[in-house]
N, C-alpha and C positions, 0 to 999 in steps of 0.2 A: 782773309784766308783764301786759299786756292779754291777754284771752282771745280776741282777734280775730286772724285770720290771713289772709294773701293766698290761701293754698291749704291745705286740709285733705285729707289722703290717708288713706283707710280701707283698711288692708291693707299689709303690707310685703314681699310677694312680689316677683318680678321686675319687674312693672309699677309697683308702688308704690315700690320701691327706685329704679328708673331715673327716675321722675317727681320724687321727692324730691331726688335729687342734681342733676337739671337745674334745678329751682326754686331750690335752694341756690346754684347757680352763677350764677343770674340775680339773686342777692342779694334774694330775696323771703322773707318770713316764712312758713315752711312747717312743718306738723305732720303726723307719721305716727302713726296710731292703729292698734294691732293687739291683738287679744285674747290672743295668745300671750305667754308670759312671756319669749320670746326672739325677736329680729328674724329675718326671713327668710321667714316664711309657710310654706305647705305645701311649696313648692318646696325649701326648705332642710331642713325637719324630717321630712317623710314622703313627699315626691314625687321630684322630678328628681334632686337631689344624692344622697339615700340610695340610690335604686335603681341609679344609675350607679356609685356607690362599691361597692355590693354586687356588681355585675357584675364590676368590676375585681378585687375580692378573690377571687371565685369562680374567675375565669380564672387568677389567679396561684397560689392554693393548690392548685387541682386539677391544675395542670400541663397544662391543656387545649391551650395553644399548642405544646407540645412532643410531643404524643402521636403525631403522624405519624412522628416519628423514633424515639421510645422505647417505643411501644406504648400501647394504650388503658388499661392498668393503671398507667401511670406517674403518680405524684403527687408534688408538692413536699412535701406534708404528708400522712402516711398517714391520720390520723384528723382530719377537719375537723368542728368542732362550732359551735354557734350563737355561742359566745363569740368564736371566730376571726373570724366574719363581722362581729360588732358592734364589735370593737376598732378596726379601720380606719375604720368608719363614724363612731364618736363623735369620733375625731381630726379627720376631715374636716369634720364639722358644726361643731365648736368653731371651727375655722379660718374657715369661711364666716361665722359670726356675728361673729367678731372683725373680719373685713374690712368687713362692713356697718356695724358700730358705728363703726369708724374713718372710713369714708366719710361717715357722717352727721355725726360730730363735726367733721371737716375742712370740711364744707360748711354748718355751722351749722344742721343739720336737727334739729328737736326731735322727740321721740317720747314716746308715752304708751301704757302697757299698760291695756287695758280693752275693754269691749264697746260699740261705738258704734251709735247709732240716731238717725234724724232726728226732730226735734221741730217743724221748720218749714223754709221754703225756704233759709234761711241759718244754721240752727242745728242742732247735734247735742248729744246728751248722752252722756257716756261713763261707764259703770259700772265703777269701778276696784275693786281688792281692798279688802275691809273694808266694802263697801256704800256707799262714798262715790260721789256722782254729780257730775260736772263738766259745766258747760254751756259750749260753745264756739261761736264764730261765725266765718264766713269768707266771702270774696267768691266763691270757687270751691271746688268739691269734686271729688274723684276717687275713685271706688269701685273698689278692687282687691282685693276679698275672696276671689277665686278660687273654688274648688269644694270640696265635701265628698263623702265616699263615699256611694253609693246603697246603702241597707240595706233591702231589701224585707222585709215581715213574715213571708213564708213561708220565710225562711232563718234557722235557729236559731243565730244568732251567740252565741258563748260566750267569745270572747277567748282561747281556748286551742287548740281544734282546728277551729273554724269562724270564720274571720277575714275582715275586709275588708283592703284594701291598706294602710291606715294602721296597723292592728294587726300586720300580717304581719312588719314589721321587728323587732318585739319578741318574736318566738317564743322559747320556752324551749329548744327543741332542734330539730335538723334532722330532719324526718320521713323515714321510709324510703319512703313513698308520698304523693303529693300530687294532689289534684284542683284544677284551676283552672277556674272558671266565667267565661267571657267572653274571647273572643279579640280584644280590642281591644289597643291599644298596651301598657297595663299588664299585662294577662294574658299576652300573648305574651312580654314581656320576662321576667317572673318564671318562667313555665313553662319557657322555654328555659334560663334560668340554672340552675334546680334540676335539670333533666335533665343539665346539664353536671357536676353533683355526683353523678351516677349515682343520683339519686332517681327512682323510677318515677313519672312525671308523666302525667296524663291531662288534656288541655285540651279543654273542652266549649264549643262555640259553637252556639246554637240555629239560627242562620242557615246557609244552604248555602255561604256564603263568608265571608271575614274580611279586614280591612284593605282595604276596597274602594277606598280612595283611591290605592292602590298599583297599578302596572301588573300585569296578570294573569300575564304571562310571568315577571315578577320573583317574584310570590307563589308560582307553581308551582315555581320553582327553590328558593325558600326552604322551601316545604312539604316537598319531597323531602329537603332537608338536615336539617331538624329531626326528621323521622321517622327518618332514618338515625342521628341522635344518640340515638334511643330515646324520643322524645316521642310519645305516643299522641294523635293529633288526631281528635276526634269532631265532625264538622260536620253541620249539619242535624239536630241532636238536641235538641229542646226538653225542658226539665226538668219532670217531673211532681211530684217531691217530693225534698226534702233532709232526711235524718234523722241526728241525732246519736245514735249507738248506744253511746256510752261509749268503748269501745276503738277504734272506727273510725267514720268518717262514710260514709253510704251515699246515693248519688244514684240515683234511679229516673228513667229517661228515658221519654218518651212512646212510643218505638218498642219498649218492652218490655225493654230492656237495663238492667243495673244496674252501677254503678261503686263500688268501695270503696277507701278510702284512710285513712291515719292522720290526715290534715289536709286541710281544704278552704279555698281562697282564693277569695272572691267578688269578682270584679273586673269586673262588668258595668255600667259606667257611673258617672258622677259628676253631682252636682247643684250648681247655682250657690249659693254660700254667701250668700244674701241675706235669709233668713227673719227675721233679727233686726235688720235695718236700718230697719224701719218705713217702707218706701218709699211707703206710702199717704199719709204726711204731706206728701210733695212731689209726688205724682201720677205716679210712675214705675211702670210695670207690668213684670212678668216673664213669661216663657213657662212651659210646664208643667214645665221642669227648672230653674226659678229663675234663668234667664239674662236679661241686660238687652240690649235692642236699642240700637245706637248708629249714628251716622254714621261710616262706616268711614274717612273722611278726617280727621275732627277728633276723633272719639271722644266727641262730645257725645251725651247721652241726649235724651229728649223734653223735658227741662228744660234749656235752654241753658247755665246756669251749673254744671250737674252733669255730670261726665264719668264714663266707665267704661272700663276696659281690662284686658287679661289674660284668664284662663280664664273669668271671670264673664260675658264677652260671647260665649262659645262659640268655634266654629271660628276658627283652627286649634288653639287651646289648647296652644301650645308656649311654653316658658320663653323661647326666643329671640325669638319674635314679641312676647311680652308686654313684654320689655325695650324694644323699639322703640315699641310702642304707648304705653307709659307716658311715654316721652320726648316723643313727638309730642303727646300729650294735654296734658302740662304746658306745652309751648311755646304751644300754641293757647290754653289757659286763661289764660296770662299775657301774651297778645298779643305773642308773640315769633316772628318768621319762622324757619322751619327747613327743612331739606331733607326732601322727602317720602320715604315708604318705597319701596324698590325693588319692582318688580312680582313678581320671582322670589325666593323664599326656600326654603331647604332643609328637608325633613323628615328627622328622625333617629330611628330606632327602635333602641334599645340592647339588642337581643336577641342571642342567640348562634346564628348569625352576625348582625352588624349589617346594617341596611337603611338606605339613605339615598337620597332622590330630590330632584330639582329640575326644574321645568318640567312639561311635559305627559306624561301616560302615553300608551301606544299607543292605548288606547281613546278618549282625548280627541282625539288626532290624527285618528282615524278618524271620530269624530262630527262634526268640523269639516270633513271632506272634503279634508284636506290630503294631496297626494301625498307620500309619504315613503320613506325607506330606513332600514334598521337596521344598526348596526355593533355587534359584541360583542367585547370583549377579556377573556379569562379570566386570572385571576391565575396559574394554573399555566403560562401561556404566557410569563410574565415570569421573569427570573432571580431577582429579589427574592422572588417567590413560591416558587421552588425552595429558596432559602436559608432561608426562614421555614417551609418544610414545608407550604405551603398546597395542599390538594387541591381546594378549592372557592373560589368567589368570582368575580365578574365585574363589568365595566362595560358597560352597555347604553346605546347612544346612538341617538336619533331625529333624523333630519336631513330638512329639506325638500328635495324634488327640484327645486322651482322656484327657490328663493332660496338653497339650500345652507346656510341658517341652522340652527343647533342648536335643536331644539324641546324636548328633554328628555333627562335622564340618570337612570338607575336603577343603583344599586350595591348588591351584596350581598357581604358578606365583611369580613375584617379591615380596620379603618381606614376603612370606608365613610363614616362621619360626618365624617371629616377630608377625605377625597378629594373629596367632593361640592362643596367650595367652588371647585374649578377650574371645574366645570360652571356654578356660580352666576355666576362672573365672566364667563364667555363668554356666557351667556344674557343677562345684564343689559347687556352691551356689544354685543349683537346680532351676536355672532361666528358664523362659519361652520365647517363641518367642516374647511375648509382650515387653520384654526389648528392642529389636532391633527396634520396631515400636515406642515406647514411647520416646526413648532417642535421643538426638541430637548428631551427630558426627561432629568433625571438618571438615570444608570444605575449600579447596578440599583435601581429603585424600583417600587412598586406603581402609581405614577402612569403608568408606561409602558403600562398597560392602556388608558388613554385613547388613546394613539397607535395601539395595535393595533385598538381599536374604530373609530377614525377612518379608518384605512386600510381596514378591513373594509367600511365604508360607502362610502368614496371610490372603491374599486376596482370597485364595482358600480353607480356612478352615471355618467351621461353626462358626458363630458369637455367643459367649456366651450370655445368656439372660441378664446378668448384664451389658453388653456393649451396649445393644439396647437402643435407645433414647425413653423415655416414655413421655406420655402426648400429643402425636401427632397423628392425624388421619392418617390411612394408605393412602398413595398416595397423601397426601395433605401437604402443608407447609404454614406457616404464612408469611405474607408480600407479 
C-alpha cells in the first residue's frame, strides 16, 4: 500500500487514541505511530491507569474503607507486598491494551511501532526495530507525544531507592518509609496512597502552597485529613541536597532540617516529549518545558496542517480533556464539523481522600467581584455516609447572589470524582441553586450532600419575590 495518509498521529495516548478512532469513523486513511511496544502511551503504561489501579488495590487490600468500623489495625490482607500491588495492575493494563487494539482494528486504524521525526512539512521518518527507517507522508499531522518525567542532574536516580514516577511502579518491595518530592497531582496521589499502607511518608514541597488551582478551603480540609492519616507534609522547604546513602536516602533542606527514608520518589514536574520530533524541520517552537503552543479551539500549531493535543500542549494535562482535544483536532484536520468542547470540565485527583472540582474556586469568584454565597454538605450528614462509615468528606457549593446560578463545586472524599459530574451538568446547563432544592435525590446516597449544600446556601440567600407566598397576611396563617 501507499505510504501516504490523510492523517498521521504521533502518539497513542488518550488524545492520539481518540483522534485515530474519530478519523477511522470518518473513513479516512490514518496511521498511529508510537515508540512504545504496546499501544496506549504513558496514560496506560505508567500514568493515569496504573496510578488509579494502584490506588484501588491499596484501598481494597488495606481495608481502609472499613477502618472506621473495625479499627485502624484492620486489614483485608495482613502482609501486603509489591507483588500484591502489581498483580491487579498488570491485569488492568493488559485489558486496556486489548481494548485499544480492538478499537483500532474495528475502525481500520493502522499503527506502527517506532520513533517518529519530521523531515519536511509533509513527511516523517520512523525508526523501527532493527534499524530500519520508513518514510511516510500525510496531508495532516497530529502530535500527541505527551510528557516525560523531569529528571534534574542533582537527584541521584538509581532505579531502586531513588525513582521517578515512571520507575516507581516497578519497585521491588514496599518501603517502610518514603520521601516524595513535589506536591503536584502525581506526588500527592502517591504520597497519600502509601500513607494508607501505613508507610511513613514525608511529602516535600518547596513552595508555601500546593495544588494552587484548587479552592483554598478545600485544600485546607484536605491537608488536615492527610495529616490525620499520618502523612508528614513539609511546605516551604526548598531542597539543598539529595544523597543516596546506600541503606537510606537523605534529603537536606535549606531550612537546616534533614529527612531520611528507605526510598525517594521525585515527582516535581514533567516535560513535553518533543525532543526527538525534529520540530525545527517544520518551524514549530516549544517552550522551556518542551510544550507546543496551539489554537485552543482547533488545536492547530503555528504550522496550520500540523496539530497537537493532550499533555504535550500543557494545561490542563488531564486524560479526560486529552480525549476531547484529540477528537476535536481530528475533526478540524479532516474538515468535519463537530460539537465544540463544553466550557466547564471536572478535575479529578485520585488521592486518599479523592478531590474533584468543577467551575470556579472561591478565590476566582472573589477576583471577579461576584457577590456569592457558600453551601456545604458533609458526608457524615447523610445516611449513606453513616452506612459507609465515613467520618470526613464534603460538597462545597458556590452560588451567585445576583443570578442564583451555580458558580463552582468542590468535593473531597469517597466517590468525589464520580459525584462531580452532577455539578458539571448543572454548570454547563447554567442551572441555579434551586435545582438542588427542588429535586429529589436517591436515598440513601452520597449525592444527598448536594441537596444539603444547596439548602445550606439557599437558606442564607434572599428569597426572590416570585417565591414568596401571596394572599396571606403577614404574621398570620389560616387554620
